[in-house]
N, C-alpha and C positions, 0 to 999 in steps of 0.2 A: 490829147491822150487816145492811147491806142490799147485796147481791151482784149485778149485773148479769152475767151470762154471754151471750157471744156467739162468733160464729165467722165463718170464711169458705169452710166446706163446705157450709153448708146448714142448716137447723134438721133436717133427718131425718139429719143424720149423728153415726154412734155416739161419736165423739169428743166432740161437745157435750153427750150425755146423760150420759157418765161424769163430764165437768167437773161439770157441775150435781149432781150427785149427791154428788161431791165436797164441795162447798162447802154443802151443806146442813147437814151439820156446825158450819158457821162462823157460820152466820146465814140470815136470809131472803135468798132468789134468786129474782131474775125472770129470764127467758131470752127474749132479744130477738134473732133472727138473721136471717139472708138466706133467702128463701124457695128458693134456688138456689145452687148451687155458684161463688163469686167467686174460686177458688184463682188468685193470680199477678195478681190485682185493685190491688194498691196501694192508693194512699190518694186515693179517689175521694170525691167530693162532689157530689149530686146536685140539679142549680138549674133544670135545663133542664124538668122535668116533674113532675107533684105523686108523692108516695110515699104507699103504701097498704100498710095493716097488716092484717093476719088473725090469729085464733086459729088455733093449732095443738098438736097433741099429739105430746109424745116417746113413744118407744118403751114407757117407764114408764107411760104414762097421764098423767103430769102436764101441765099448761097451760101453753103455751109462745106466743110472739108471732112471726110472719113478716113480714118487708118485703121489699118488691120493688125495696129498693136495696141497695145494698154494705154491707161490713161497718162501715166508718165512719160511713156513714148510719146505721145501727141503733144506734150510740151515741151520734149527733147527737140522734137522735127522742128516745131513753131521756131524755139530758140535759137535753132543752130542754124536756120537760114531758110527753111521751106515757107517761111513767111518774112520777106524780106524788109518790113519795115519793121522798126524799133517798136517793141512790146514794152509798155510802160506797168502793166498790170495784169496778172491770171487771176481768174477769178473761176471755181470750180463746182457744178453742182447744176441743178438744186435736187439733191438726193432725197428722195420720199421717206425715208428714214433716219434716225438719227445718227451720229458719229462721234460717240462721247466715250470719256475713259480709256478704256486698253483698244477700243474699235480704231483708235487712229492710225494704228501701225497694219490692218487689215483694211482698212478703206484706201478704194481706188480715189474717191472723191477727195480724200485729205492727201493721200500721197502723190496725186497730181498736182496739188498746191506744193507740196513740198520740193518737188522735181524744180518747180519756178525758182523758189528760194536757192536751191543750189547755184542755178545760174545765176544769181544776184538781182533778179526780178521778185517785187513783193506779191502775195499773194493771199487770196481769202477763199476759204473753201466753205460751202452753204449746205447746210442738210433741213430737212422738215423733220421734224420729230413725230413722223407718223406711225399709224401702227396696224399691222394687216387686218384686225378686227373692226377698222373703222369705215365708215362708208366715206368719206370723202376725204380728200387732200387739199388743204388751202394753200395752193400754190398761189394764189394773189396775195395772200399775206407774206407769204417767203420772197415775193418778188418786190413789194414794198420795202421790207425790211433789208433784203440785197442792195437795193438801190441808196436806200438811208446809210448803210454801212459801209459801202463803197463810197459814197461821196465824202462822208465823213473821214474817213481812212486817208483817202488822197489830200482832202482841204489841210490834214493834219501831217501831209508829207511822209505817209507810211514808207517806212525805211527799207533797202534792198533785202534784208535778211529777215524781214517780219512775215510771220504765216499766222494768220487768224482763222480758227476753227470757229464756225458760227452754227449752232444749233438754233433754230425757230419752232416754237410749240404750234402744233398743227391745229391751229385755233382762229376763229375769224378776228382780223384786225383791231375790234372793238375789245376783244378780250385779252390783249397782250398787256401786261402790267409793267412794263419797261425795257431796259436794256442790263444786264449783270454782267462783269468784266470775272471771269470764273479759274477756276483750274480744273484739271481733269479729276474726274471721280473716280468711283470704283465699281468697274461693271463686273456683274457676276455672270459666270457661262453656264448653262445648264448641259453640256455636250455630253453624248453618248454615242457608243459606236454600234452599230445596227449591222452585223454581219450578215451575209445571204449566201447564196451558191447559185450558178449560172446553170443553165440545162446541162452543162456539161460536168456537173460536179465541181467547178473549181469555184474556191471563195472569191468575194467582192466585197467590198464594206462602203458604208455611208456614216459620215459623221452627222449626226441627226442629236437630237433632243429637243428640250422646250427654247422658247424665247429667250436669250438674256435677260437679266434685269440689272439695276444700278441701284446703289446706295445715294440716296439725296441728301446727302450732307449740304449744310450752308457753304456757299460760297463755290459750290463745285457747278458742273454743266448739269449735272442730273437734278441738283437741287433747284437751279435757276427753273428748269424746266418744269418740274414740280409745281414751281409758283406760277407758271404762265409765263415767266420772262425769257426774253432770247439770253443766251450765253454766247459771250464771246470770248473765246480760251486761246491766249497767245502760246504758239508752239514754238519749239525750237528744234531744229536738226540735230544740233549736239546731244547725244543721250549721255553723256558722262555725267556719272552721279559724283557731283564733286564733294559731297558730305560724306563718302566711305573713302576716298581716296587715302587720307592720313589713317583711317582705321587698317586699312590694307598693309600701309608702310610699316604699321607695327608688327605685322605677321613674319614668323621666320620662315622665308622664302629661302634662305639660304642652301646651297649644297656645294659638292664639290667642283662644280661645273659650271654654276650661275653664278653669276656676283649679284650681291645684295641691292634690290631696288633703291634708286636715288630719285630727287625730286629734281626736273631740269628746271631750267631757268622759265622756259615756256610755262611750265606746270606751276610755278612760285607766282607767276602771273596771273595764270588761270585763278589760283586759288583766292588770291587778292581780290579778284575782280567778281568772284562766284559766291552767292549766300553759302554759309555753314551748314545749315539745318540741312538734315537728310530727306 
């Protein structure tokens, strides 16, 4: 078993170290992570400049690689041949803050794992549901959970197109109440635009506001964390809303120049394979 470990907080982040250490009990580990913090960077692919990779050292003295690209760049570099050995699993994290609900589209932690799935390699993203007001981050708890989840996933033959988004309560391990398989919940953002002026009178802007919250509905990632349970949410790269396709086909899209939409054979097959609920 060969495991690639990456993150979005940078190669010096403590969460990367404890994740790498947790994975060493499962197989050979290679670490390739950004050389700086990419939190909130989303799914990035660098195409307008070259990427550079340097050797680095983790806190425990073990060797790693640091790239000057985004988390998804790091995964692409590894899977395209920078790491010559076959990679069986990609793990990303451990992020100090949760990645739940709509956060998954912003999260470099999750989109690094998404990049692996695009390449046909299964992936798991790990986040600790910490809070800026908390005095301690329980990385030891997160590492224990990460090892257990990765081991279980591989024993059950995690498929190449599977992406697991794992959020872990920021609690001592004795306070964790179990594991829940969840769906994405509703993230509520409290963003505000802060407009200022520089010394030359030119306007600039901060996207600011208070910390986002979430709706802790039963069965969701937010609900599991509220109950001190680990949340495991299976995600798909395909964002098609299959529940809306038939609704859209009933709309009048016709014009003098555009043909009426039809359902392709591939779409018919997808409709049969997908749930109809919206």
